[in-house]
C-alpha positions in Angstrom: 0.0 -2.3 31.6 -1.0 -5.2 29.4 -4.5 -6.4 29.9 -4.9 -10.1 30.5 -7.5 -11.8 28.7 -9.4 -15.0 30.3 -8.7 -17.5 27.5 -7.6 -20.8 26.8 -4.7 -21.2 24.0 -7.2 -22.5 21.5 -9.8 -19.6 22.0 -6.7 -17.5 21.7 -5.5 -18.9 18.8 -9.2 -18.2 17.1 -9.4 -15.0 18.3 -5.5 -14.4 16.5 -6.7 -16.2 13.5 -10.0 -14.1 12.9 -8.0 -11.0 13.5 -5.5 -12.2 11.3 -7.9 -13.0 8.1 -9.6 -9.7 8.7 -6.5 -7.8 8.4 -5.4 -9.8 5.0 -9.0 -9.0 3.8 -8.2 -5.2 3.8 -4.6 -5.6 2.7 -5.9 -8.0 -0.3 -8.4 -5.3 -1.5 -5.5 -2.7 -1.8 -3.5 -4.9 -3.7 -6.2 -6.4 -6.0 -6.9 -2.9 -7.0 -3.1 -2.1 -7.7 -3.0 -5.4 -9.4 -5.8 -4.6 -11.9 -4.4 -1.1 -12.4 -1.1 -2.6 -13.6 -2.8 -5.1 -15.4 -4.9 -2.9 -17.5 -1.8 -0.2 -18.2 -0.5 -3.2 -19.8 -3.1 -2.5 -22.6 -2.1 1.4 -22.9 -0.5 2.6 -26.0 1.4 4.7 -23.7 3.2 1.5 -22.7 5.1 1.0 -26.1 6.7 4.6 -25.1 8.3 3.5 -22.0 12.3 3.4 -21.8 13.8 0.4 -21.1 14.2 1.5 -17.3 10.4 2.3 -17.1 9.8 -0.9 -18.8 11.7 -3.1 -16.3 10.2 -1.3 -13.6 6.5 -1.8 -14.8 7.5 -5.6 -15.3 9.1 -5.8 -11.5 6.1 -3.6 -9.9 3.6 -5.9 -12.1 5.6 -9.0 -10.8 5.5 -7.5 -7.3 1.7 -7.3 -7.3 1.3 -10.9 -8.6 3.5 -11.9 -5.5 1.4 -9.9 -3.1 -1.7 -11.4 -4.1 -0.3 -14.9 -3.7 1.5 -14.6 -0.6 -1.8 -12.4 1.0 -4.0 -15.3 -0.1 -2.1 -17.6 1.5 -3.1 -17.8 5.1 -6.5 -18.6 4.2 -5.2 -21.0 1.9 -3.2 -22.6 4.9 -6.1 -22.3 7.3 -8.5 -24.1 4.5 -5.7 -26.9 4.3 -5.3 -27.1 8.1 -8.7 -26.9 9.3 -10.2 -29.2 11.8 -6.5 -30.7 12.0 -5.6 -29.4 15.4 -3.2 -26.9 13.8 -4.7 -23.8 14.6 -1.5 -22.2 16.6 0.7 -23.3 13.7 -2.1 -21.7 11.4 -1.6 -18.7 13.0 2.1 -18.4 13.2 2.4 -19.5 9.3 -0.4 -16.8 8.7 1.7 -13.8 10.6 4.7 -14.8 8.7 3.0 -14.6 5.5 1.1 -11.5 6.3 4.5 -9.9 7.1 6.0 -10.7 3.8 3.0 -9.6 2.1 3.0 -6.3 3.4 6.6 -6.2 2.0 5.7 -6.9 -1.1 2.8 -4.6 -0.8 4.9 -1.9 -0.1 7.5 -2.4 -2.7 4.6 -2.4 -5.3 3.1 0.9 -4.0 6.5 2.5 -4.2 7.1 1.0 -7.6 3.6 1.7 -9.1 4.1 5.3 -7.9 7.5 5.7 -9.1 6.3 4.4 -12.6 3.6 6.9 -12.8 5.2 9.9 -11.8 8.2 9.4 -13.7 6.1 9.2 -16.9 4.1 12.2 -15.9 6.5 14.5 -14.3 9.9 13.0 -15.3 12.8 10.8 -13.7 13.8 13.8 -10.9 10.1 13.8 -9.7 10.0 10.2 -9.8 12.9 9.9 -7.5 11.9 12.2 -5.1 8.1 10.8 -5.1 9.9 7.4 -4.4 12.2 8.6 -1.7 8.9 10.3 -0.1 6.6 7.3 -0.1 9.4 4.7 0.8 9.6 7.3 4.1 6.3 7.5 4.6 5.6 3.9 4.5 8.7 3.0 6.5 7.5 5.6 9.1 3.9 4.4 9.3 4.1 0.6 8.8 7.6 0.3 10.7 8.3 3.0 13.1 4.8 3.5 14.3 4.0 0.2 15.3 8.0 0.2 16.8 7.1 2.9 18.8 4.0 1.6 20.2 5.5 -1.7 21.0 8.3 0.1 23.0 5.3 2.5 25.1 6.9 5.5 23.3 3.6 6.4 22.2 2.0 6.1 25.2 4.2 7.9 27.4 2.7 11.1 29.1 4.6 14.4 28.7 
């Protein structure tokens, strides 16, 4: 049964924006740490030992972390640019879509960084196995779990 809130459209937009910005703060912290790790890895002597495939993976993953950082900061920028202009519902809608795309790029960054490190430490076969495992786990937790929850599958009594 859905709970009904006694709130106006503007109050709902305010609440949704506050929730969205809090979620963005959490995701930004993780991607900023990962971005910092990838940037610092660029100065490692070991980087000169990368194969061309590993070098491409590093560059792609670093690029994804940059993109993730930009996209996850965008909802706050949109809010700042539309503040006090009567565009709260549109701001929430735009922020929601940006955050969804940002999570996708963060997920790809996590997979790429994990693949690169495991490939370097344990080799390409282990890197492939870990890539599949991390990808499956991300899909399960970020996609299937919310989908099951929305459909009420997780709330059924046995």
